[in-house]
C-alpha positions, -999 to 999 in steps of 0.1 A, spaced: 142 -412 368 151 -401 403 164 -368 389 131 -361 373 113 -367 406 137 -344 424 132 -317 397 94 -320 400 95 -318 438 118 -287 436 96 -270 411 65 -276 433 82 -263 464 95 -233 446 61 -226 432 45 -228 466 72 -205 481 67 -179 454 29 -180 458 33 -175 495 57 -146 489 33 -128 465 4 -134 489 24 -119 518 34 -88 498 -2 -82 488 -14 -86 524 13 -62 536 3 -36 510 -33 -38 520 -25 -35 557 -2 -5 550 -30 13 531 -54 7 560 -28 21 585 -17 52 565 -47 75 573 -40 71 610 -4 80 606 -10 110 583 -32 126 609 -4 143 628 33 143 621 57 151 649 91 164 637 123 149 650 136 168 681 169 176 664 150 196 637 135 220 663 152 251 677 153 263 713 118 277 711 103 245 696 100 259 661 110 239 630 144 251 616 146 260 580 184 265 577 208 237 569 220 218 600 255 211 587 277 236 567 309 223 553 336 249 544 362 239 520 398 245 531 430 244 512 455 217 517 481 240 533 454 254 557 445 219 568 481 209 573 488 240 594 458 234 616 467 198 621 503 208 630 489 234 655 468 207 671 497 182 672 522 207 686 497 219 712 490 185 726 510 172 756 538 148 750 534 112 760 569 105 774 
């Protein structure tokens, strides 16, 4: 009998928690719709997307060049051999 009482109490608490969650999500959606016209008025781009003159850049900001394994090894060896020894 005690298990049934615990089960009923758990179901009631779970129902209240889910109802509260749904109400909060709905409230958040309504508030977001109210706030969006103010935000859409003027968009300021991130400073890293601007060039020296303040214009928006259109080219990619990062270009990755593929290198062969031997080229990468030789460049690492050059860096390693050019560094001062730690003796």
